[in-house]
N, C-alpha and C positions, 0 to 999 in steps of 0.2 A: 496567355504564355508571358513570360517576364522579358523584358527588353534585355535584362542583364544575364549574364552567364552563372548558371549554377547548376548543381546536379537535378536530373529529371525527376527523381525520387523525391527531393524535397518539395517541389511543385504539387506532389501527389499527396503531400500530407495534409490532412483534414485537421486543423488546428484543435489543441484540446481545449473543452469548455468545462470549468471548474463548476461544482455545485453552486447555487445562487446564494448570496450573503447578504441581500440587502430587501427591506419589505417597506410597505408604506408606515410603519410606526415601528422604528428601530428600538425604543425605549422597550417595546413587548415583544421582542423578535424571539421565536424559538427556530434556532438552525440546527435541523437534523439532515442537513445536506451533504456534508462534506466528511462524515466519520470523525469529525474532531473530539478529543477528549471534553466531555461537558463540564468537567469541574476547572478546566484551566490548569495553567502549571500551580504547583504548590507553593505556599508561602515562601518556603526557605528559598525555592527556586527564583521568585520574584525579587527576594533580598540579593541574590547572586548576580542576577541581571543589573539591578541598580548599582552594585557594587563596582562589576565590570565596565558600566558604563564609563566610571570616571577615566580610565585608561583607554578610551577608543581612538585616541590620537596616535597609538603605538600599534603596530602590525600584530596580528595574532601568533600565538605559535604554530608555525607552519606545519609541525609535524603532529600537532595535537596529542602531546605526549600523555600529560595527565588524565585527559579524557581516554585515550586508548588503554592506560592503566586500569582504570576503573571499570571499562567494558571487559577487560580481560578478566579481572578479577571476578566481576557480577557473573560472568558466563563460564567460566572455567576453561578459558582458551589463552593464547600466547598473543601478547601486544604486538608483537612484529608481524602478526597475521591479520593485522585489522587496518582498513582504511577508512578515512570518516570523509563524508561529504555533505553538500550544500544540500540536505534532503537525500533520500536513498534513489531520488530520480538523477541525481548526480552520478551515482554509482552505476546504473544502467547506462548513462550516457558515456562513462568510461569503458565500460564492458564493449558496447557497440562500438565505440572508436578504436579500441585495440585489438578487436578479433573479430568485428563484422563490418570491415569498413572496404573491402575490396570487391570489384565488380563481380557478380555472380555469389557471395556470400549470402547464407540464407539464415535467419532466425526464426525458430518454432515456437508458437505460443498457443494457450487456449482461446478459441475466438470470443468467449466471454471473460477474457482475461484484462487485465490492467491495460489502458489505451497506450500507455507510454512505451510498452514494449514496442508497439507497432511503429510510433512515433519515430522513436530513436533509431530504429533499424532503418528506416527511410531517410533519417537525417544524415547518416553516416553512409548511405549508399548500397545498404545491403537490401536483400528481398524479405519482407515478412511473410510467415506462413503460418496463417492462423488455422487451428484445427478443430474442428467441432468435437463436443464432449458427450456427456450421457449424464441426465439426470441432474444437469445443472453443474457438473464436475468435469474437469478435465479427464479425458480418457488415455489412459497409458499406452493401451494398443495403438490407437489411432495417433497418438503423439510419435511412438516409435515408427510407425508406418511412415510418417511424414520427413523423418529424417533420411538426409541423402548425402553423398559425399560433399555437398556444398553446405550442409550444415555446420553453423560455427557455435551457436548459443541455443539453449532451450530455457525459456523462460518457464517457470512454474511458480503461481502464486499460491501460497500455502499458509492461512486460508486464502481463498481467491477472492477478490475485490472486481464484480459487485455481487458475487453469488453466496458468498460464506462458507461455501464447501472447502473440505479439506482431503489430502490424501493422508493416510496413516503411515507409519513409520516404514513397515512393510512392503506397501505399494512404492513409496519413494526408493527403497532398497533394490527392489525388483526391478523396477524401471531403470534406474542407474546402471544396475548389471548388464543390460542390454544395450546400453547406450556406448556407442564409439568412444573410445579412451580420448581422442582428439576433440570430443565435443563437448562444452563446459554446460553443466547443468545449474543453473541460476535458480535458487529456492529463496523466493521474495517472501519472507516471514515478518512482513511488517505488521500482522495482526496477531503475531504468535502469543502474545501475554494474554489475550481472551480465550485462549482455546481450553476448554475443559475435558476434551476426549483424552483418557488415558493412553490410548495407541499413538498419540501424535508425537511428532518430532519437529522441533524448529530447524534441525539440521546442523548444529554446530560439530555434535561429537561425531559426525561424518565426514568432517574437513580433513581431518588430520590423516585417515586412510584413504581417502580418495581425492587426489589432487585436482580432479577437474569438476568439483563441487564447489559452488560460490553461494554464501547466504548473505542475504541482505536484511537491514533490520532500519528502524524509524525510530525517531523522538517525537513524531507528529499526531501520534495517536493516543496512546496511553500516556504519556508525560505532558501533554498539552502545548507542545512546542512548534505546532504547525507553522507559526508565523515567522519562527528564526531561523526555518531550513536547517536541518540536521538530520543526518543518517550515517549508517556506516554498512562496511562490507567485511565479511571474512573469508579469508581463501588461503591457499598453500603461499609459500615463498616466492614461487615463481610468479604466480598471478598478481600478487601485490606488488612485487617490483615491477612488473610491466605498467600495472596502474598508476603506480606513483610516477612513472615518467612521463606521464601525460597530464597528472593532476595540478591544478594551479598551485602555486607555492604558498597561498594564502587563502584556499577555498573555503575554509570554514572559519568564521569569525570569532572574535574573542569572546561576546557575548554569547554566542550560541555555545561555545566550549565550555563556558561557567554555567550555562544553565543546564547543559546535559550533565554534567558532574554532579551539581546540586541536586538534579532530579532524581538520579539513581539512588542516592543516600537516603532521600526520603521514604521508607519502605512503609510506613503506616499509610502515608497518602497513596502509595502506589498499591496497596491492598484494597483501599477504598475505592479505588476507581475500578478495580477489578471485579470486586463484590457487587457495586452498583451495576455494572454493565452485566454480571451472569443473571442476576435477580431480574432487572428491568428487560433485558434481550428476552428471557423466558416468558416473562407476564406479557410483552408486548405480542409476542408470538402467538400466544394462546387466545389473547384477545381478538387479535386480527382474524384468526381462524373461526372464532367464534362469532365473528360477522358474517362468515361464508366465504373469506377470501383465502385463496391459496399462498402460504408462506413457505419459502425454501428454508430449511432448517439451516442455521448459520452457526459458526463458531467465530465469526468476527464481533464487531461492535456496530452492527449494522444487520439488517434485515431486508429482502427484496418481496415485493407482494405482489401478486398477479390479479390486475383486475379485469382481466380476460378479454379486453379490446383497448386498443391504443388511445382512443377518444376519451373513453372513460378514464382511463387512467390520468390523461393528461387534465381532464376535466376536473378530477380530484385534487391534483397538485394545484392548480388555480384556485380551488376551492379553499384549499388549505393555506395559500398564498394570501389570499383576502384576509385571513383571519391571522396573519403574520408569523405563520409555520410554514418553514420551508424544508422540503423534502427534494430528492433528486430522480429526475427522468432519466432513465437509462436505455433509451433508442440508441445512443452512440455505441452502447455494448450489444446492439442487436438483440434487446429485451424491451421492447416497443411498450408491451403491455403491463409491465412492471414499474413500480416505484420501488425507490431504495430509500428507507428509513434509517438513519443513524441513530443509536442509542444514546439518549440523553438523560436528563436527571428525572426523578420520579413524577413531579408536577408537569414536567415538559411531556413526557410521555402520555400521562392521562389526558392532558389537553388534545395533543394530537389524536389520540384514539376517540375522544368525544367529537371531533370535528370530523374525522373521517366516518365514524357512526352516522354523524348528521348528514353528510353528504349522501352517504348509500341510501337513507331514507328518503333523500329529495329524489 
């Protein structure tokens, strides 16, 4: 117990542990532990970052005007309904701060969902309510059953991290229709660009007709900008107004804004990233199943693989690490027998599969 006064809920937080990023030989590192874009940023984005660096002695545009304009154009939405943040994590923090910070407030989320929903709920004094799912997917009925008059936010990662599963558009609509109008449904669409299911929605077209829906997006995956921390949210006028009241005046750096703008203009690079992910995700899943492992079908840029036993999974992770291949142990997501493997470049995935095959033979 701390000698200093703080909320009890803060002391109950288990700090977030990111995927490993270091190995014995960094020059040969294959990092498949953090769902990052394996190509990194596009060349035009790198040039934009260099050009923006010249003026880092100046404060950034506090309103992220140009960035919001291109986000609106690319997604067919209104720029006034966009808020930008230092990663989509900051949007989660804004939402919990604004709507779930009173004693007794509750935040509902899938128990195998992104850990930051739970962490930020506790950080702002709310009670997180993790809900069990079905077939590695959030269960709409169970989520609705968990909603009470104390519920303020419901987070649905779609696709879900770490399982890679989705709700289709009809499931989202049916779920929302039964949700109380004063409860905000947050659709975390961080991995939406990788989805190939034709029945999927990233949620943007729902916001105009449903003021209690918020959509979150990120530049950390497809655009390869995880190190710059850039994300955004899309919501109705009222919610955006409330969130802007608590947003720091210069929360998104000038370099991050320049990089975000440039990255969205490079359509050929974006398509290359999507195509590589689709091809290698399917190939990796088939190869892992051919080794006798269970793979959860994924719509993200990662797959989770069941080794059937926690010790076996951890032994495989360490075996790969000795060979400079990093994957993610996901016991923190209550999936201790699984490893999460991000989708990398073709040669990286082939080396990872060769190492896993070699481990299984031992």
